[in-house]
N, C-alpha and C positions, 0 to 999 in steps of 0.2 A: 726150333720154333717154340715160342712161349706157351704156356698152359692156355692162356687166353686166346692165342692164335689157334691151337688145336680145337679148342671149344667152338671157336667161330667156324672152322673148316667142318667139324663135325655137324654142327647145326646147318650149314649150308648144304651139306651132302644129304641130311635127313629130309631136307625141303627142296631138293633138286627138282622134284617133279610138281612143285607147288603151281607154277604158272600153267603146266599142262593139265592141272586138275581145275583150272580157273573156270572153264566151261561147265564142268559137273557142279561146282559149287554155286556158281551164278545161276544155273539152272533151278536149283532150289529156291533161289530169291525171285525168280522171274516167273514161277507158276502163276497162272492167273485163275480167275473165277469161272463162273458157269459159261460165260461167253465164249471160253477157249476149252470148254470140257471135251470136245470132239478130238482136239489135237493134244490135250494134256489131260487124259482120263483120270477119274478119281477125285476131282477138285469140287465137285458140286457141293458137298457138305464139309469142306476144309475149314471154313469159318475163321475164328480167332486163332485156332491152333496153327493153321497155315502161316498166317500173318506172324505169329511168334517165331516160327521156325525160319521164315524169311530174315526176320530181324537178327535172330541167333547167328544165321549163316553168314549174313553180309558183315556183322560185328566181327565174327572170328576170322573171315577171310581178309577183311581189311587190316586187322591187327597184325595178322601174319605177313601181309603183303608189305605193310608199313616196316615191319622188323626186318625183313629180309631184303627188301628191294628199294626203299626210299632212300635216296642219297643223302638226305638231310639227317635222317634217323642214323645212318651208318656214320656220318660225320660226328653227330652228337655222342655216339656210343664211344667214340675215341677219347673222350674228355677222361682225364685223369688216368691214363693207362700207366701201369708200373712196368718197368723193365725187370729182368731177373736180378740185376744189381741192386733193385731197391729205389732206383732213380724214377721220379714220376716225371713222365713226358707230358707237357702241356698240349692240350688240343689245339689245333689250328682253328681259325675262324670258321664256324660251321658253314656259312653260306658259301665261302670260297673252297672250303673242303668239299661240299656238296657238288659244286661246280666241277671240281677236279674229278670226283667219283664219276660223274656223268660223262666227262671227256674220255677217262680211263675205259669206261664201258663202251664208248663209241668206237674204240680201237679194238677191243677184244670180241664184241658181240658179231657172231654171224647173221645173215638175213633172218633166219627162223627165231633166233633169240631176240633180235632187235624188234620184230614184229610182236612176239609175245610181250614184251616189256612194254610196247605201245599200247596194246589192247589191255593189259593189267592196269595201266595208269589210267586209261579211260575208265575201265570197270570200277576202279577205286572211288571214282567221283560220282557213280550213278546211285540214285535212291532206288528202294524196292519198286516204287510206283513208276518210276522211269524204266525199270527192266520190264515191267508188264506191258507197258506202251510198245517197247521194242518187239515183244512177243508178236502182238497183232499186226505190227507192221511188217514183220518178217515174211509173210506170204505175199508181199508185193501190192496189196490192195491200197489205194490212195484214201484219204480221209479229208473231209472240209476243214478249212481253217477261215476263221473271220477276224479282221481287224475293224474295231470301232473307231471311227475317226471323225473328230469334230471340225468346225470351221477353223481355217488356218492350218489345216493338215496335223492338228493335234491329235495325237493317238491317245484315246482313252482306254482301250483294251487292246492288247496284241496277242495274237495266236490262240484265240479261243477255238477249241476243236472237240468234235465228238469221239475222237480216239480215247479220251480217258474213261468214258462211258464204256465203250467196248472192251477196254482193258480191265474194267473194274477196280479202278485205283481208290485207294484209301482216302485221298484228298482231292475230290473233284474240282474245288475252288482252285487248286494250285495247277490244273492242267495247262493253263497258258504259260506259266513259269516253267513246268517240264518241258514243254515243246521248244520253249525258247532256248533252255539249257541243253536239250539234245541237238538242236540246231548249232549252238556254239561250240559243241563237241564234234561237230561234223558228221554226226550219226544220222540225221534227218535232213531232207531238203524241202524248204517251204517255197513253192513255186507259184506260177500263175493259176488262175481260176481253171478248173476242169468242169466244161459244161455238162459232162456226163454226171456230175455230182449235183445238178441242180436241186432236186428235191431235198438233198441231204443239207445244202445250204440254208434252205428254208426251215428246216427242223432246228438246225443250229442257231438260227435268228431267234428262235423262241426260247433259247437257254436263258436261265436265270442271270448268269453272269453277263450275258451279252445284253440283255434288257435292262439290267442295273447300270450298266455302263453307259447305254444309250440315254438313260433318263438323266444323267448328269450334264446334258448339254441340250441347247434348243434344237440345233439341226445338226443331225450326224448322217454318216453314210457308212455302210457295211462294205468293206473292202474284201473281196474273196480271194483266197489262196487254197493251195492244194498240199498235203502233207504226205510225204512218202519217205521210205528208207532211202538213205544215200548210198552211193558206191561203196564209200568207206564203211557205212553203216552195215551193209550187206556182207562185206568181208570180216567185219568185227563179229556179226552174229553167227556167220559160218563157223567161227573159231570158238564161240561160246555157247552154240545151240545145245541144250541139255539132250534133246532126242537124239542128235547125231552122236553125242558122247555116249549115250546109253547103247545106241546100236553098235558102235565100235566095240564097246565091252562085251556085248553078246557075241560078236563075230570072233573076238579072241577067245572067249570061253569055250565056243563050240569047236573053234580050230584046235585048241589045246586038247 
């Protein structure tokens, strides 16, 4: 095996537990503010220091995930490899090589590894604010969602929700985009109106984003929906829940 190959093997071995640590690292990025202090204590006065930790953790995690797991990065890293004889081996087309890498993994992965890879791929696409939203949805509570629709069914604003306020997101104006992205990843379901949330819909209707969108047309209607964690989102959270990871660590420590 070439020295480059040995280095790659050693690096892979060093990070063999990377995906198994995804939940713990994600947990640091998913910590939320005062609204979640009961479930994640010690956050009341975290302030900017907490957000800096979130950024650092996500940045480091994504960098390592990209380096060791992204098939496109793997393909690009093959560029200009040199054989022991000194001959330079040209890299294949990176897109085709990346597809081959994925197909190769589909043969070698078992169910657990395939699931970890799927969750890591989803995790890599999340923002810190979206992680915070997942925390508040993880207890199964529904949240109201409103679409602002003008005449001709033109949607002026989609997926406004109070979930961002509950999560203490950094960018409250982006909550509609966060909900849309989470739905696109399959982590949340946006379903029909829940009559039990009647008063919450009324509160949401007074939100500045909703009022601003409604002011942009002469006649509008507010279409009510409900936001919940999806079945896939529940499985994803069960694997990434930092509280569960911490409890497993405590159990292992006490057992030893």
